[in-house]
C-alpha positions in Angstrom: -166.9 29.9 72.1 -170.2 29.0 70.1 -171.1 25.6 69.4 -171.3 22.4 70.1 -169.3 19.6 72.2 -168.7 16.2 73.5 -167.9 16.1 77.8 -167.2 12.2 77.4 -166.6 10.2 81.3 -164.5 7.8 81.1 -164.7 7.5 84.7 -168.1 6.5 83.9 -167.6 4.2 80.9 -168.6 -0.2 80.8 -167.5 -0.9 77.4 -170.8 -1.6 76.4 -169.7 -0.4 72.6 -173.3 0.6 72.5 -172.1 3.9 70.6 -170.4 1.6 68.5 -172.9 0.2 67.1 -175.2 2.8 67.0 -172.4 4.7 65.3 -172.4 2.4 62.6 -176.9 1.5 62.3 -176.7 5.5 62.1 -174.4 5.8 59.4 -175.4 2.6 58.1 -171.9 1.5 58.1 -171.3 -1.5 57.0 -169.5 -4.5 60.0 -166.0 -5.3 58.9 -164.5 -9.1 58.7 -162.3 -9.9 61.9 -160.7 -12.4 63.8 -159.8 -13.3 67.6 -155.9 -12.1 68.7 -157.1 -11.9 72.1 -158.7 -8.8 73.4 -162.6 -8.1 73.0 -161.7 -4.9 71.5 -163.0 -5.7 68.4 -162.6 -3.9 65.4 -158.2 -3.7 66.4 -158.7 0.1 64.8 -160.7 3.0 63.4 -161.0 2.4 59.6 -163.4 4.3 57.3 -166.2 2.4 57.9 -165.2 2.1 61.8 -165.2 5.6 62.6 -166.1 5.1 66.6 -164.1 2.8 68.4 -163.8 1.8 72.1 -160.8 0.8 72.9 -159.8 -1.7 75.5 -156.1 -1.2 77.5 -154.9 -3.1 80.3 -152.7 -1.9 83.1 -151.3 -1.9 86.1 -151.3 0.4 88.8 -147.3 1.3 91.4 -148.7 -1.0 94.4 -150.1 -3.6 91.4 -153.3 -3.4 91.2 -154.7 -4.5 87.9 -157.2 -2.0 85.9 -159.2 -2.2 82.5 -159.1 1.5 81.0 -161.6 2.2 78.6 -161.3 4.3 75.5 -164.4 5.3 73.4 -162.3 7.0 70.5 -164.0 9.3 67.8 -163.3 12.2 66.0 -162.0 14.8 68.7 -163.3 18.2 66.0 -160.9 21.1 66.8 -161.0 24.3 67.1 -159.0 24.6 64.8 -158.5 21.6 62.7 -155.8 20.8 61.0 -157.2 18.2 58.8 -159.4 20.4 56.8 -156.1 22.5 56.0 -154.0 19.2 54.8 -157.0 17.7 52.9 -158.5 20.8 51.5 -155.6 21.6 49.6 -155.8 18.8 47.2 -160.0 18.7 47.5 -161.1 22.4 47.9 -164.6 21.2 50.4 -163.2 17.7 51.9 -163.5 18.9 55.1 -165.8 21.8 56.4 -166.2 23.2 59.2 -170.1 23.7 60.1 -171.1 27.6 61.0 -173.5 26.1 64.0 -172.4 23.7 65.7 -168.5 23.7 65.4 -168.5 20.2 63.7 -165.6 19.5 61.6 -166.3 17.1 58.7 -165.1 15.4 55.8 -167.8 15.4 52.8 -168.5 13.2 49.7 -165.5 14.9 48.0 -163.0 14.4 50.5 -161.0 11.8 47.9 -157.6 13.6 48.5 -156.2 14.0 44.9 -153.7 16.2 42.3 -154.2 16.6 38.2 -151.9 13.4 37.4 -152.8 11.1 41.0 -154.6 10.2 44.5 -153.0 11.3 47.1 -151.8 8.3 50.1 -151.3 10.5 53.3 -151.5 8.7 56.8 -153.9 10.0 58.9 -151.1 11.1 60.7 -150.6 13.9 58.5 -154.0 15.4 59.0 -155.1 14.6 62.2 -152.8 14.9 66.0 -155.0 12.3 67.4 -154.3 9.6 63.9 -158.3 9.4 63.5 -159.5 9.7 60.4 -159.1 6.6 57.9 -159.7 6.1 53.9 -161.4 3.9 51.5 -158.6 1.8 50.5 -161.2 0.8 47.7 -162.9 4.7 47.0 -160.0 6.8 48.3 -162.6 8.8 50.8 -161.0 9.7 53.9 -165.0 9.1 56.6 -164.9 10.3 60.3 -167.1 10.9 62.8 -169.4 14.3 62.2 -170.8 15.1 65.7 -174.0 13.9 63.2 -174.4 16.8 62.6 -177.6 16.0 60.4 -179.1 14.9 63.9 -177.8 17.6 66.3 -179.3 20.3 63.5 -182.8 17.9 63.7 -182.9 18.5 67.0 -182.0 15.7 68.1 -178.0 14.0 70.1 -176.2 12.1 68.6 -176.5 8.7 68.1 -173.7 7.8 70.4 -174.6 9.9 73.3 -178.4 8.6 72.6 -177.1 4.8 73.5 -175.0 5.5 76.4 -176.5 3.7 79.1 -173.9 4.7 82.1 -173.8 8.3 81.7 -170.0 8.5 80.3 -171.9 10.7 76.9 -172.8 13.6 77.0 -174.0 16.5 74.3 -175.0 20.2 74.5 -173.9 23.2 74.5 -170.1 24.1 74.4 -170.8 26.1 77.6 -172.7 24.1 79.2 -170.5 20.9 78.4 -167.6 22.5 80.0 -168.8 23.2 83.4 -170.7 19.9 83.3 -167.1 19.2 83.4 -165.1 21.2 85.9 -168.3 19.8 88.3 -167.4 16.3 87.3 -163.9 16.5 87.3 -164.2 17.9 90.8 -166.3 15.3 92.4 -164.2 12.8 90.6 -160.4 14.1 92.3 -162.1 14.2 95.8 -160.8 9.7 95.6 -158.7 9.8 92.3 -156.7 13.2 92.8 -154.8 13.3 89.6 -157.8 13.1 87.5 -157.4 15.7 84.3 -159.4 16.3 80.9 -157.7 16.2 77.3 -156.7 18.6 75.6 -160.1 21.0 77.0 -158.9 23.7 75.6 -158.6 22.2 71.6 -161.1 20.3 71.2 -164.7 20.2 70.7 -164.5 16.2 72.8 -164.0 16.4 76.3 -162.7 13.1 78.1 -162.3 13.0 81.7 -159.5 10.9 82.7 -158.6 9.5 85.7 -155.2 7.0 85.1 -152.1 8.1 82.4 -153.2 8.7 78.9 -150.7 6.0 77.8 -153.1 3.6 79.9 -155.8 4.4 77.3 -154.4 4.8 74.4 -151.4 6.1 72.8 -153.5 9.4 71.3 -155.7 10.1 74.0 -154.0 13.5 73.8 -152.0 15.3 71.3 -148.4 14.9 71.2 -146.7 18.6 72.1 -146.4 20.2 68.4 -148.3 18.2 67.1 -150.7 20.1 65.2 -148.9 23.2 65.1 -146.4 20.9 63.0 -148.7 19.6 60.5 -150.9 23.4 60.4 -146.3 24.8 59.2 -147.2 21.4 56.8 -150.0 22.9 54.8 -149.2 26.9 54.5 -145.5 24.6 52.8 -147.3 22.6 51.0 -149.8 25.4 49.3 -146.6 27.5 48.7 -145.2 24.3 46.4 -149.1 23.8 45.1 -148.9 27.4 43.6 -145.6 27.2 42.7 -146.3 24.3 40.3 -150.0 25.7 39.2 -151.7 22.4 41.1 -149.1 20.5 38.5 -147.9 17.5 41.5 -145.0 16.0 40.2 -143.9 14.4 43.4 -144.4 10.7 44.1 -145.3 9.3 47.0 -142.3 8.6 48.7 -141.8 12.3 49.0 -144.5 12.5 51.4 -143.2 9.8 53.5 -140.3 11.1 53.6 -140.7 14.9 54.0 -139.6 16.1 51.4 -143.5 17.8 50.6 -143.0 19.7 53.3 -145.5 16.9 55.6 -142.3 15.3 57.8 -141.8 12.3 59.7 -144.0 11.4 62.6 -142.2 11.5 65.9 -142.1 9.7 69.1 
């Protein structure tokens, strides 16, 4: 498989947040007003203005040892991206997948609407990793685009260039998979439970040495979640086609599953 990939070694992450700042700088995204809630994590969640976020999570091992788990979260750039199927039902070319790099890009057309109204979906209805976010003021959806403009100009993504610890790596997919496997073998010498997160499904490959839930509840896609989203897209496409695009349902229909998008399962 061709294209590009990230390799993100969470065993090396120091949560310096250089990647988070570099992302905002390159994308010219504004700061958000936040407040202290007792965590170093700031802001507390992804948004249309914060498309990359270093998550902080405290955990204890079975022997009571305390540890920090740092998780620089971003779009995973799925090999088969469900968001493209759902979003493009409502706005053609809202999400495109770059043929050269494999980057999944939300375009300036990503305002999801029907002939009658804006469609207010929840992030989990588009993405098994719950990543994209909609700007509440404009309705435009946004997420990481792999810095595809930089990559096509021969540069690394801004987050990778800013990383001082070796956590963030980027290159040809075959090269990144090889690096991930090599590093995994090395880490397993002292941490035998280390693993790669969904490496065959995504272009952002995380190396982890703690249970997935110790990082965040969407580090891994839930079993069957991607298939559920894709199946929902197929059902909704039939409904839209049968009404000639004249959608006649309310937002409640989306959230209660009447339009086939279903409800989120734990």
